[in-house]
C-alpha positions in Angstrom: -49.4 -3.9 -59.8 -51.9 -1.3 -60.5 -50.5 2.0 -61.7 -47.1 1.3 -60.2 -44.0 1.6 -62.4 -40.9 -0.5 -61.7 -37.6 -1.3 -63.5 -35.0 -4.0 -63.0 -31.3 -3.2 -63.0 -28.6 -5.7 -62.1 -31.2 -8.1 -60.6 -32.4 -5.4 -58.1 -35.9 -3.9 -58.1 -35.9 -0.2 -58.6 -39.0 1.6 -57.4 -39.8 4.9 -59.1 -42.3 6.6 -56.9 -42.9 8.1 -53.4 -42.0 6.2 -50.3 -45.6 5.3 -49.5 -46.1 3.7 -52.9 -42.8 1.8 -52.5 -44.0 0.5 -49.2 -47.2 -0.8 -50.8 -45.3 -2.5 -53.5 -43.0 -4.3 -51.1 -46.1 -5.7 -49.3 -47.6 -6.8 -52.6 -44.4 -8.6 -53.5 -45.1 -11.1 -50.7 -47.6 -13.5 -52.2 -49.4 -16.7 -51.0 -46.6 -18.8 -52.6 -43.8 -17.2 -50.6 -41.8 -18.8 -47.8 -40.6 -16.0 -45.6 -37.3 -16.6 -43.7 -36.0 -14.4 -40.9 -32.4 -14.8 -39.8 -30.9 -13.5 -36.6 -27.2 -12.9 -37.4 -24.3 -13.6 -35.0 -20.5 -14.1 -35.1 -20.5 -17.9 -35.0 -24.1 -19.3 -35.0 -27.1 -17.8 -36.9 -30.7 -18.6 -36.1 -33.5 -18.9 -38.7 -37.3 -19.0 -38.4 -39.8 -19.6 -41.3 -43.4 -18.3 -41.8 -45.8 -18.0 -44.7 -47.0 -14.8 -46.2 -49.6 -14.3 -43.3 -46.9 -14.7 -40.6 -47.9 -18.3 -39.6 -44.9 -20.2 -38.4 -44.3 -23.2 -40.7 -41.2 -24.7 -39.1 -41.5 -27.0 -36.0 -38.6 -25.3 -34.4 -36.0 -22.7 -35.3 -32.8 -23.7 -37.2 -29.4 -22.9 -35.7 -26.5 -23.1 -38.2 -22.9 -22.1 -38.2 -21.2 -19.3 -40.1 -19.5 -21.7 -42.5 -20.2 -23.4 -45.8 -21.5 -26.4 -44.0 -23.9 -24.1 -42.1 -25.0 -22.3 -45.2 -25.7 -25.7 -47.0 -27.7 -26.8 -43.9 -29.9 -23.6 -44.2 -30.4 -24.3 -47.9 -31.6 -27.9 -47.3 -33.9 -26.7 -44.5 -35.5 -24.1 -46.7 -35.9 -26.5 -49.7 -37.6 -29.1 -47.4 -40.1 -26.4 -46.1 -40.8 -25.2 -49.7 -41.6 -28.8 -50.8 -43.6 -29.7 -47.7 -45.9 -26.6 -48.0 -45.7 -26.2 -51.8 -44.3 -22.7 -51.6 -42.5 -21.9 -54.9 -41.0 -18.5 -53.9 -38.5 -17.5 -51.2 -37.6 -14.3 -49.5 -34.9 -14.1 -46.8 -34.7 -11.2 -44.4 -31.8 -10.4 -42.0 -30.5 -7.5 -40.0 -27.3 -5.8 -41.2 -25.7 -6.5 -37.8 -22.1 -5.3 -37.8 -20.2 -7.3 -40.5 -21.6 -10.7 -39.6 -24.2 -10.7 -42.4 -21.9 -10.1 -45.4 -20.8 -13.6 -46.1 -24.3 -15.2 -45.9 -26.0 -12.5 -47.8 -23.5 -12.6 -50.6 -23.6 -16.5 -50.7 -27.4 -16.4 -51.0 -27.4 -13.6 -53.5 -24.9 -15.4 -55.7 -27.4 -18.3 -55.8 -30.1 -16.0 -57.0 -32.0 -16.0 -53.7 -34.1 -12.9 -52.9 -32.3 -11.3 -49.9 -33.7 -8.2 -48.1 -32.5 -6.2 -45.1 -34.5 -5.2 -42.0 -33.5 -2.1 -40.0 -32.5 -3.2 -36.5 -34.6 -0.3 -35.1 -37.7 -1.8 -36.8 -37.0 -5.2 -35.2 -36.6 -3.6 -31.8 -39.9 -1.8 -32.1 -41.8 -4.9 -33.2 -40.4 -7.5 -30.8 -43.5 -7.4 -28.5 -46.1 -7.9 -31.3 -46.5 -11.6 -30.7 -46.1 -12.1 -27.0 -46.4 -8.6 -25.5 -43.2 -9.2 -23.7 -39.8 -7.3 -23.9 -37.9 -10.5 -23.6 -35.2 -11.1 -26.3 -33.5 -14.2 -27.6 -32.2 -15.3 -31.0 -35.2 -17.5 -32.1 -37.6 -14.7 -31.2 -35.5 -12.1 -33.0 -35.5 -14.3 -36.1 -39.3 -14.6 -36.0 -39.7 -10.9 -35.5 -37.5 -10.3 -38.6 -39.7 -12.8 -40.6 -42.9 -10.9 -39.5 -41.4 -7.6 -40.4 -40.5 -8.8 -43.9 -44.0 -10.2 -44.4 -45.4 -6.8 -43.7 -43.1 -5.1 -46.2 -40.8 -3.3 -43.7 -37.6 -4.1 -45.5 -35.3 -2.8 -48.2 -33.6 -4.6 -51.1 -30.1 -5.9 -50.8 -28.2 -5.1 -53.9 -24.7 -6.5 -54.3 -22.7 -3.8 -55.9 -20.4 -4.4 -58.9 -16.7 -5.0 -58.2 -15.5 -1.5 -58.8 -18.0 -0.1 -56.2 -17.0 -2.8 -53.7 -13.4 -1.7 -54.2 -14.1 2.0 -53.7 -16.2 1.1 -50.5 -13.4 -1.0 -49.1 -10.6 1.6 -49.7 -12.7 4.4 -48.3 -13.5 2.3 -45.2 -9.7 1.7 -44.9 -9.0 5.4 -45.3 -11.6 6.3 -42.6 -9.9 4.0 -40.1 -6.4 5.5 -40.7 -7.8 9.1 -40.7 -9.2 8.3 -37.2 -5.9 7.0 -36.1 -4.1 10.0 -37.5 -6.4 12.4 -35.6 -5.8 10.4 -32.4 -2.1 10.6 -32.8 -2.2 14.4 -33.5 -4.3 15.0 -30.4 -1.8 13.0 -28.4 1.1 15.0 -29.7 -0.7 18.3 -29.0 -1.3 17.1 -25.5 2.4 16.3 -25.1 3.3 19.9 -26.3 0.7 21.5 -23.9 2.4 19.8 -21.0 6.1 19.9 -22.0 6.4 23.0 -24.2 3.2 25.1 -24.0 4.8 28.1 -25.8 5.5 26.0 -28.9 2.3 27.1 -30.8 3.5 30.7 -30.7 6.5 29.7 -32.8 4.8 27.1 -35.1 1.1 27.6 -35.6 1.1 24.4 -37.6 3.2 21.8 -35.8 2.9 19.4 -38.7 5.0 21.6 -41.0 8.5 20.3 -42.0 10.4 22.8 -39.8 8.3 21.9 -36.8 8.7 18.2 -37.2 12.5 18.7 -37.6 12.4 20.6 -34.3 10.4 17.9 -32.5 12.8 15.2 -33.6 15.9 17.1 -32.6 15.1 19.1 -29.5 11.5 18.7 -28.4 12.0 19.9 -24.8 12.8 23.5 -24.0 15.9 22.7 -22.0 17.3 20.9 -25.1 17.8 24.4 -26.6 19.7 25.9 -23.6 23.1 25.8 -25.2 22.1 26.3 -28.8 22.6 29.4 -30.9 20.4 30.3 -34.0 22.9 28.9 -36.5 23.2 25.7 -34.4 19.4 25.2 -34.6 19.4 25.7 -38.4 22.3 23.3 -38.8 20.4 20.7 -36.7 17.3 21.3 -38.9 19.3 20.4 -42.0 19.5 16.8 -40.9 15.7 16.6 -41.6 15.0 19.2 -44.3 16.7 20.8 -47.3 15.8 24.5 -47.0 16.4 25.0 -43.3 18.0 28.5 -43.4 16.9 31.8 -45.0 15.2 34.7 -43.3 12.3 32.5 -42.2 14.7 29.9 -40.7 16.6 32.6 -38.8 13.5 34.2 -37.5 11.9 30.9 -36.3 15.1 29.7 -34.7 15.5 32.9 -32.7 11.8 32.7 -31.6 12.2 29.1 -30.6 15.3 29.8 -28.4 13.6 32.8 -26.8 10.4 30.9 -26.0 12.4 27.9 -24.7 14.3 30.1 -22.2 11.1 31.3 -20.5 9.1 28.1 -20.9 7.0 26.8 -18.0 6.7 23.3 -19.4 7.0 20.2 -17.2 10.6 18.9 -17.0 10.2 15.8 -14.9 10.8 12.4 -16.5 12.1 14.2 -19.6 13.8 11.1 -21.2 10.7 9.0 -21.0 8.6 11.9 -22.4 11.0 12.4 -25.3 10.9 8.6 -26.1 7.1 8.8 -26.1 7.1 11.8 -28.5 9.6 10.1 -30.8 7.3 7.0 -31.1 4.3 9.3 -31.7 6.1 11.3 -34.4 7.3 8.1 -36.1 3.8 6.6 -36.1 2.3 9.9 -37.3 4.6 10.0 -40.3 4.0 6.4 -41.1 0.2 6.9 -41.1 0.5 10.1 -43.1 2.6 8.3 -45.8 0.0 5.5 -45.8 -2.9 8.0 -46.3 -1.0 9.7 -49.1 -0.7 6.3 -50.9 -4.4 5.6 -50.3 -5.3 8.9 -51.9 -3.2 8.0 -54.9 -5.0 4.6 -55.1 -8.3 6.4 -54.9 -7.4 8.6 -57.8 -6.6 5.6 -59.9 -9.7 3.8 -58.9 -12.0 6.8 -59.7 -10.5 7.0 -63.2 -12.0 3.6 -63.8 -15.5 4.8 -63.0 -17.1 6.9 -65.7 -19.7 8.4 -63.4 -17.0 9.6 -61.1 -15.7 11.8 -63.9 -19.2 13.2 -64.3 -19.4 14.0 -60.6 -16.1 15.7 -60.6 -17.4 18.2 -63.2 -19.0 19.8 -60.1 -16.5 22.4 -59.1 -15.4 21.9 -55.5 -16.3 18.2 -55.4 -12.9 16.7 -55.0 -11.7 13.1 -55.2 -12.2 12.3 -51.6 -15.8 13.6 -51.5 -16.6 11.8 -54.8 -15.1 8.6 -53.6 -16.9 8.8 -50.2 -20.3 9.5 -51.8 -19.9 6.6 -54.3 -18.7 4.3 -51.4 -21.9 5.1 -49.5 -24.4 5.1 -52.4 -22.9 2.6 -54.7 -24.0 2.9 -58.4 -26.0 6.1 -58.6 -27.9 4.7 -61.6 -29.9 2.5 -59.2 -31.6 5.6 -57.7 -34.6 7.2 -59.3 -34.5 10.4 -57.2 -32.2 12.3 -54.8 -34.7 11.6 -52.0 -33.6 8.0 -52.0 -30.0 9.1 -51.5 -31.1 11.3 -48.6 -33.0 8.4 -47.0 -30.0 6.1 -47.4 -27.9 8.7 -45.5 -30.6 9.2 -42.8 -31.0 12.8 -43.9 -34.8 12.5 -44.5 -36.9 14.6 -42.1 -38.9 13.1 -39.2 -41.6 14.8 -37.2 -43.6 13.8 -34.1 -47.0 15.5 -33.9 -50.2 14.6 -32.2 -53.5 16.6 -31.9 -52.6 20.2 -31.2 -49.0 19.4 -30.5 -46.7 20.0 -33.4 -43.3 18.4 -32.7 -40.0 19.6 -33.9 -38.9 18.5 -37.4 -35.5 16.7 -37.1 -33.3 14.5 -39.2 -34.1 10.8 -38.9 -30.4 9.8 -38.8 -31.5 6.3 -39.8 -29.0 5.5 -42.4 -25.3 5.4 -43.3 -23.5 7.8 -41.0 -20.4 8.1 -43.1 -22.5 9.0 -46.2 -24.4 11.5 -44.1 -21.1 13.1 -42.9 -19.5 13.4 -46.3 -22.7 14.8 -48.0 -22.7 17.5 -45.3 -19.0 18.3 -45.7 -19.2 18.2 -49.5 -22.1 20.7 -49.4 -20.2 23.0 -47.1 -17.2 22.8 -49.5 -19.4 23.6 -52.5 -20.9 26.6 -50.7 -17.3 27.9 -50.3 -16.0 27.0 -53.8 -18.8 26.5 -56.2 -20.5 29.7 -57.6 -23.8 27.9 -58.1 -24.1 26.6 -54.6 -22.8 29.9 -53.2 -25.5 31.7 -55.1 -28.2 29.3 -53.8 -26.9 29.6 -50.2 -26.9 33.4 -50.3 -30.5 33.3 -51.8 -31.7 31.1 -49.0 -30.1 33.2 -46.3 -30.8 36.7 -47.6 -34.1 36.2 -49.5 -35.7 33.3 -47.7 -34.4 34.4 -44.3 -33.1 30.9 -43.5 -30.5 30.2 -40.9 -27.2 29.2 -42.4 -27.4 25.7 -41.1 -30.9 25.3 -42.5 -29.7 26.4 -45.9 -26.8 23.9 -45.8 -29.2 21.0 -45.1 -31.6 22.2 -47.9 -28.6 22.3 -50.3 -27.7 18.7 -49.3 -31.0 17.7 -50.9 -30.1 19.8 -53.9 -26.7 18.1 -54.2 -28.4 14.7 -53.9 -30.8 15.5 -56.8 -27.9 16.9 -58.9 -25.8 13.8 -58.4 -28.6 11.4 -59.4 -29.7 13.7 -62.2 -26.4 14.0 -64.0 -25.7 10.3 -63.7 -29.1 9.2 -64.9 -28.8 11.6 -67.9 -25.1 10.9 -68.6 -24.4 14.7 -68.5 -21.8 17.0 -67.0 -22.8 19.5 -64.4 -24.2 22.6 -65.9 -25.2 25.7 -63.8 -28.1 26.5 -66.1 -29.9 23.3 -65.3 -29.2 23.6 -61.6 -30.5 27.2 -61.2 -33.0 28.4 -63.7 -32.1 32.0 -63.3 -28.4 31.4 -63.4 -27.8 33.3 -66.6 -29.3 36.4 -65.0 -27.5 35.9 -61.7 -24.1 35.2 -63.3 
């Protein structure tokens, strides 16, 4: 491959050059001896089509096979027969990462040493009219479009991560689910308070604190406090918390009784409303305890990943951000440059221009949305807590006259390059290598 440098790591091809060079190399990988398979994924039945390197269909008809070991073996026999019939020694299989349906087949093929690649669903959608100039859509046609897309090099390598990165990805996906549920429960409880006790936030700004939860469990509705004195409220709190009294307790109890007496909250169907709140509180506490356990498990898991310890030398990059980034990127040693991380997260720039018209530059958002979210949040956190990133942000805003949001997105790119750099070199984070003038600025 003239002038193109590549390395192999863990069976995956690592491309060390610009995106255009990588695209050319992917095309050059498809040779005259390749059988190209496109598979349209579904929950129960997958569909496969086969072409040669020029996109000529070599199968009499498509193959339908079930999402089971019998179906996978059927696919394997079909591909072997086509290879023998047309004397094609090499094999490349392309599929869309549709939901979670592709996991089992991709891993089964990968374990057998088959070259598996992924095709972006957006690419398939934009190429479905190439052969028949028709917007029609069906499974055999989609499979053929995927095979065509692979033969033209519009794919990316599927790399099965090592076990520790699969574990971190699974636990972070689990955490994301329960965080979403926790937020939903909190919103529901806030709604309940807005209707039944709208004055409540003036007493407890944070309704999740221990004293507030004790209140909601004991007397959530304002009229529940009608016959209570300050000391009675504190005594009731002691059933749910240890340090219920003191000057803070007396003050909060007095405020609570005062607000309850003049509350405008809804009083109808009070018993049903209190039962609803009791269930919400119980579920919120259960999910909170679950999330605390998940965070402890994440801490243990990160201790087993040497590169995680390197990343955590970046002040402000806590365990959740570190775990989320590694869950999205996998082994950072497989990346040659931070731009690859940005592209994986869909943070690469896209522009639409034609003739005299110069379109607005926007984020492509073609990538892992969770990784994109956590890279953004991690950068914001670093701007607040890391002197190096704060210095860079201030320089962007004050000297380069960037808007704050522009500076944040520029610093995401900086963070991506730092992450890849320190892992590739096996180093800790050092301000002097991140900002050349750091010694002068410090």
